N, C-alpha and C positions, 0 to 999 in steps of 0.2 A: 782210797774209798772203794768199797765193794760194789759189784754190779748191782746188787739188790738195793743198796743205799742210794746209789746214783739214780736208779729207776724210781725210787720213792720220791726223790726231789723233783724229777721230771714230771711225775704224775701230779705232784702237789702244786706245780707252777706251770699251768697250761699257757699256751701262747695267748697274748692279749694284744688287741689292736688299739692304736692311739692316733689321734689327729694332731698334726703339727700346729704350733701356735700360728696366729695370723701373720706375723712377720716372716716366719719360716716359710709358710705356704706361699706368700708373695714372692719370696726369693726363689723358691723352687720353680715357680711358674716361669720366672725370668730365665733361670738356668736351662730348663727343659725346652723352651721355645725360642731361644735366641742362639745366634752363632757368634762366637767371639774370636778375635785375632790372637788372644792371649789365653787359649784354653789350657795351656800347660800349668796355669796357676794351681790346678787341682793337686798336682803332684807335690808342688812346693808346700801346700797347706797340709797334706797328709804327712809328709816327712817332718814338718815343723811340729805337728801334734805328737808324732811318735817320739821325737827327740825330747819334747817337754815331758812326756810320760816317763821316759828313762831318767831324766833329771829328777823328777819327783820321787821315783822309787829310790834313787841314790840318796836323796835327802831323808826320806822316811827311814831308810835302813840305818842311818846314823844312830837313831834312838831305839831301834827295834832289832834285837839280835836275831830273832827268828826270820825277819825279812832279809837281814844281811846274809844269812846262810843260803837263802833261795835266790837272791839277786845275783845273776851272773854279770859278765862284762856287758855293758850297754851295747846294743846293736839294733840297727834298723835294716830289714831285708826287703828288697823288691823282687818279686818273682813274676815272670811272664809265661803265659800259656796260649800260643797262637790258636791251637786247635779248638780249645774251649772258649777263646776270646776273654781270658781272665787276666787282670792285673791285680796283684796282691801286695799289700804293704803290711809287714809284720814287725812288731817291736816286742822287746822283753821288759817293758816298763811296768808302771804301777797297775795298769788295767783298770777296769770299772766294774762296780756291782750294778744291780738292776736300777737303783735310784739314780746312780751317777749316769747311766745310759740315758735315762729319761731327761735328766738335766742337761747333759752335754749335747745330745743329738736331737732333742725334741723342741728345744727353745734356743733363742739367741742369747748367748752368755757373753763371755769376755773374748770376743774375736773382732775382726775388722768388719764383720757382717753388719752390725748396727750402723757403723759409720757409712758403709756402702749404701744401705737403704735410706739413711737420712739424706745423703747426697743425691741419691736417685730421685727422691721426692722433690728435689729442688730443680731438677733438670727437665728439659723438654726435648721432644724430637725422637725419631725412630732410632737414631744411632747412639742414643745416650749410653746404652750398655757397652758398646765398643769403646767409648771414650772414658768410661769409668773402670772397666774391668782391670786395666793395668795399674790403676792407682790405689787399689785397696786389696788387702787380703780378705777374701770373702768366705773364709772359714771352711769347715768340713763340707758344707752344702755345694761347694764348687764341683764335687764329684759328679753331680748330675748333669754337668755339661758333657760328660763323656760316657756315662754309664746309664743303662736301662734299669739296672738293679744293683743294689749295694747290700752286702752282708757284713756285719761287724760281729766277730766272735771274740769274746774277752773274758778274762778271769782276773779278778782283783787280787793283788798280791796279799797273801795270807789267808785266802779263801779257797775252799775246795770247789765251790760252785762256779760254773761257767755260764755265760749268757750269750744269746744270739739276737742281734738287732737286724731287722730286714726292712727294706723299703724300695719301692720303685719310683720314689720322688713324685708321687701323684696325690699328696695330701695326707697320707697315713703311713704308719710304720707299725711293725709288730715286734714284741719282745717275748722270748721264750727261754726256758732253761735249755742249756746245750749239753749234750753228752760230753763227758770228760775228754774223750779222744778227738772230738771235733773242735777243740779250742786250744790255744796255746797253754803251756804249763803255767805261764804267768805272762801278762801283757795283753796285747790286742792284735788281731789280724783283720784288716779291712780288705774285702774282696770285691772288686769292681767287675761287673759283667758289661764289657764295653759295647757301646752302640755301633751302628754301621758306619758312622762318620769318624770313628776314632781308631782306625787301623794303625795310624802312625805310632800310637802308644803301645803297640805290640812288638815294635822293633827295638832291639837292644840299643842300637846306636842312638836312636832318638831319645830314649829314656835316659841313657847315660849322659847325653849332652844337657838335657834339662837338669839332671841332678847336679852335674858339675857347675852349671851356670847359676843355679838358684839355691843349691843346698850345700855347696862345697865347703862352707865355713861352719856348718853345723858341728857342734862339739861331741857328736856321736858317730862312730863308724857306720858307713852304709855299704851293704853288699848287694850285688845284682845277680840274679839267676835268669839268664836269657831264655831258658826253656826247661821243662821238667827233666830232672835227672842231671842237669849240668852242675858243675862245681861253681860255687859262688865266686864272683870277682869283687874285690874290694875297690869301690869307686872313690870313696873319701876315707881318709885315715882317722877322722874324728879328733884330730888334734885341735884344741881351741885356738882360734886365729890369734887371739891376743897374747898367747904364750910363745908365738914364733917371733924370731928377730924381724925387724922391719925390712931388712934387706932381702928377706925370703918371701915377702908378701907382695903380690902384684896389685896394681890399682883396681883391677877387676875383682880380685878377691875381697878387697876392702869394701868395694861398692856392693857386692853380693851380701856380705855380712851386714852392712848397713840396712839393706832391704829387709833382711830377716829380723834384725833388731828393732827397726822402727815401724815395720808394717807399711812403709811408703816405698814407692818405686821411682822416685826422682834420683838425681845424682847428688851426693853429699857436697855441700859447698866447702867444707873443711873437715879433714880427717886429722885427729890428734892421737898419737899413740906413744906412750912412754912408760917407763918403769921407774918408780920411786924407790930409792934405797936409803938406808940410814936407820934411825930409831924405829921407823915404821916402813915396812916394805909392802908394796902393792903395785899392780899393773893396771893401767887405764887405757881403754880404747874408746874414744869419744868422737861423735860426728855432729856437725852443724848441718841440719837439713838444707837441701836446695829449694824446698818449698815449705809453706806453712803446714805444720801438723793440724789435723782436724780439732785436736783438743787444746790448741794454743790458748784460747780464751775460756777454757773450762773454769767455772767458778772456784773450784778447789785449788787451781793454780799449782799443782804438784809437779815436781820434776819426775822424770821417768828414767830410772837407772836399774840395771841388773847387778846384784851383788853376789859374787862368788867367794867362797873360802876354799882355796886349793882346788879350784875347778868344780866345787860342789855348789849348786845354785841355792842360795839362802833366801833371796827375795827377788821377785820378778819386777817389782815396781817400788823400790825404796826411794824415799824422798830425800835425796842426797844433796842436791844443789839448791841454791836460793831460788825463789819464784821467778826472778828476773832472768834466770838461765834455764827455765823449764823446757825450752825447745831443744836443748842439747840431749842427744841420745847416747848413752854410754854404758859400758861394762866395766866393773871394778872387781878385781880379783886380789884378795889379800891373803897372806900367809900368817898374819898376826892375830886375826880374829878367831876365837874358839869355834871349832866345827859344830859344836852342839848349841850354838847361840840360836835363839828363836828369832823369828822375823820381827816380833814386837820388841825384843831386847835389842836387836840390831838397829831399829829405828831410833832408839833412845841411848845408844852407846856413845860415850864420850870419845872413844877411839874413832868411831865412824864419823862423828862430827868433826874431829880433827882432820881426817882424810878428806871429808867433803870441803872443808875450808881450804885445804891445800889444792884440791882439784879446781875449785872456783878461781883461785889465784892464777893457776896455770892456764885455764881456759880464757880468762880475761886477757892474759898476756898474749896468747896465740891470736885472739881476735884483733888485738892491737897491732900485732905484726902483720896480719892480713890487711888491715886498713892502710898500713904504711907501705907495704910491698906490692900489694895487688889491689889497687883502689877500685878497679872495675868489678872484680869479684866481690869485694867488700860492700860495694854499693848495693848489690842484690841482697846480701845478708842484712844490711841495714833496712832495706825496703821491706823485707819479710819480718824482721824481728826488732827493729828499732824501737817500736812502741813498747815492747816487752822489756828491752834492756833499760829503757828510761825509768821503768818502775823502780829499779835499784837506786836511782837518784833520790827517790822519796823514801824508800823503805830501808836502805842499807847505807847509812851515812859513812861508815868506815870504807866503803868502796867507791865513794863519789869521785875521787880523783882518777881512779881507774876507768870509770864509766865516762867521765868527761873527756878522756883521751880519745875514746872511740865514738862518742856521740856526734852525729851530723845533723845540721839544721838547714832548712830553707830560710831565706831572708829576703829583704827588699833588694839585696845585691845578688842573690842566687835563687832562681825559681825552683831548683831541685835541692834536696837536703845534702849538700856537699860542704857546708861551712862548719868548721870546728870553732869552739869558743876561743881557742888560741888564735885562730885566724881573725875572729871578731875583735878581740882585744888589741891585736897588732894593728888593726885599721881604725882604731878609735879616732874620732874627730877632735880637734883642739878644744879643750875645756869640757869634753864629754866625760861625765862622771859615773855613768851607769850602763848596764847591759839592758837595752830596751827590747821588749817582746810584745807580741800581739797574739792573743788566744782566740781560737774559733774551731770550727769543724770543717772548713773548706778553704784550702790554701789559696785558690784562685780568688775567692771572694775577699779573703784577708788582704791579699796584695792590692786590692782596689779600695780598701777601707778609707773613708774620709779622714779618720783620725791620723793617718800617716802623712797628710799633705805638708805640714810644716817640717816634719822629720826629713822628707825627701828634699825639700828646698834647702836644708842645711847639710844634706849628705850624711845624715845619721842613719846607720844601718839598724834595722829592726828585725828580730827573729820572728818568723811566721810559724806559730806552733799550733798544729791542727790535730794532735792526738789527745784524747781525754786525759791521759796521765800527765800531760804537760801542765794542766791547771794546778796539779798538786805539787810536783817537784819544784816549780819555780817559787812556790810559797814556803817550802820547807828548806830549800837551799839558801844560805845567806847570800851567796854571790859567787863570783869567779874572779880570781886574781885581784882581790880587793875591790872589785866593782860590784855593787848590788844589782840584783835583777829588778827591773821596774817596768810595769805594764804601761803601755801608751794609752790605755783606755781607763786609767784610774788616776784620780786626782788631777792637779794642775800640770800643764806641760810647759815648763819654763826652759826654753831653749835659747834665750836671748844671748847667752854667753858663747854659744857655739856659732862660729862664723857661717855666713851663707855661702853656698856653692858659687863658683864663678858663673856670672850671668844672671843670678837670682837677685832680686831687690826686696827690701823690707816692705811689708804691707803698708799701704797708705792709711792715714788717719781716717776713721769712718766719717761719712757724710751724715748730716742730720743727727748728730750725737744725742741731742736732747730727745728727738723722736724715738731713736733706738732705745734709749734708756727707759722711756715711758713704755715702749713695747715689752721690754724685759719684765717690767712690773706687771703688765697685763697678762703676759704669758704665765708668770708665776701663779697668778690668781686663777686663771682659766684652767691650767693643767695641774693644779695642786694635788689632785687625787692620783696623778700618774707619775709625777716627777718630784724629786726632793728639792731641786733648785733649777733655776735658769740663769745662765751667765754668758757673757761675751767670751768667745773662744780665741785662744792664741795658737791653736793647732790647725784651724781651717783656713784654706786659701781659695779653693774652687767650689766646695760644697756649701750648702746653706746651713746645715745642722748636723749634729752627731750626738750620740749618747755616750756617757762615760760613767764610771762608778765613783762614788764619793772618795775622798782622800783616805779615809779610815775605814771604808767598807771593803767587802770582798770584790775581787775582780768579777765582772759580770759573767764571764764564761764559767768560772768556778762556782759562782752562786747558782747558775742554771743547773749545773751538774748535781750539786747538792740538793737542789729543789726536786730534780727528777728522781732522787733516791729518798724522798720523803721528808727532807729537812726544809719544810715550806717557809720557815722564817729566814732562810739564808738569802732569798731573793728580795732585796729591798728596792726602794725606788731609785731610778737612775737620775743623773744630772743631765739636763738638756743644754748643750752649748750651741750658740748661734753665731754665724759669721756676720759681723756688723757691716761688711762691705758688699754682701751678696744682694743682687737686685731683688730677689724674692723677699728678703728681710726688709729692705728699704721700702718696698711697695706695701708690705703689711704694716710697717710702722706708720704709714700715712693714713691708714684706715681708722675711722672713728670706731669707738666701741659699738658692738652690735653683732648680729648673727654672722655676717660675712667675716668679721674679724675673728669671731670664735671659731668658725669653720677653718679659717686660715691657720689658727693656732694648732688645731688638732691635725691638720694636714702636715704641718711641720713635724709634729711628734710622730705621726705615722711614717713619714718619709725617713726619719731617723731610725725608727724601728726596722723598716724594710731594709735599709742599708746595713743593719746589724744582723740580718737574716731572721728577723722576727715578724710575725703577722701584725697588721694594724690593730689598734686598740679595739676598734669595732669595724669589721670588714665591710658590713653593709653600709654603715655611715660613711666610710672612706670612699666606697664606690659612688655613693650619692654625691658627695662633695666633689669628687673628681669629674663626674659627669656634668655637674653644674659648671665647673670651670671650663670644660671643653665646649659646652654650649655657648658660653660667653665669648670664647675665641671666634666663633662663627657668626656672632651677632653683628 
């Protein structure tokens, strides 16, 4: 471009000032006025952005010959200038045009920043920043932890025009056309004017240590210039970690790569690295996080995988694994997929579907090995992701046997989820024909449920299922090892063929059988608007009442979940069971019909609802009735 042409562009595009969006302004205020123990996060973020820009250019050059000619070997360069207090990060990646500058640096887009702010909003206290800064990638804006002023000079690949973005991190930024000689030939240069508290980042040894610690696995070479005029030193070779033999990779390198891949800074619970050979060849590096990702229960429930073809990034977030493995973070690099495949084609490719199926099998096998060989480490994995893994029992029938091997459950025999279904079946009581379970949302409350009393007396183990997904898979799975799944709160509980535990005796015949039978009739009439039926219970020993679902209705927990999601017809009337030997039932049976008897009937129903974690039918009426009973006690 001639000097006259360049001047014409500069004149036509004067500097313009812009305000940051509200979210960015909020983040900038936090960055500028807080001091963090993990301030070196800024360098990790800048290098990651630079590497992404190089990968993007490499991808675009596949289909654009002109770009291919201009694209050199990908490189990220860090330069220090102590005298001018400058730290510069330069890449020869895809660069940005004016609109892309506004989009990338003026708003919160696809970075960890949004997650950081969402988490920030839920935390309290002065030190919340220090507790969060090491857990999230906070994007480009982390530069304002160390810089008073930031300049971004950039030129979009294929364009002659360069642009300069400038901000002091105080709510506004400017964008103006840049002279050709003041910007990279292609790519982006970020210049930080370091503040007085950031001398450490002008020292070569400090910057080198940060780069090796946090960016050593970046698949782009990184050079460091310790001072103006120095020869650059190669800090990392840019060899993709997954292409190296496992014997040449240290645990620290795996962990560092996991941090870059996942955007999390916990320790991975499991690292899986293998190369598949045969009809289809590909390499996989997968991690099971040590902590729950923020998007674990995102409504889209998509897996997060990076797909490379011969080290060329094709997709940053391909949906490769089933939803029940969406917490796994992985890279897949294949030599068999065409390099010119689009991201949309990749998502719908039968070959990629085949690879995804094979990877799913291998990961399930590795999780099973972890459960068998390192139960303590697996226990944490199950605590974090058990609820997600169990989604596969409902949604992926072909994988049920694999998931049943690793599934762990709490039960009346185990307060923590350590029991397998294999363990359960091995300990079946004599004449027990089903795998019994109890659904709810609080394991401790489930363990004290009145519906369990007769099961305990006969030593019948009951699974305590407190995840929402449990209500669905137990209805879609036929059973396990020939034993059907059966809810203890649905239908009749006929345990008469199962022997009592040693020391337990069979319940005595109820007293005043005629009066109790008459009470059942009165209760049916009084409570007919609220219950489907009232009957004598064979499952209660110590409690007066409980609620159960009809034999052919939905389990009450499942019905409640469906009702919460708009299926109002799912929640039918329950059955009220009464204990004919309980003193409260016998006392109520002796009352003649009248207001006191009616109040007693509703108190029984409300007590059953409260035991199930539900509010009384009418809270005010319940309070009035209870107060009246308490007053009589003192009379």
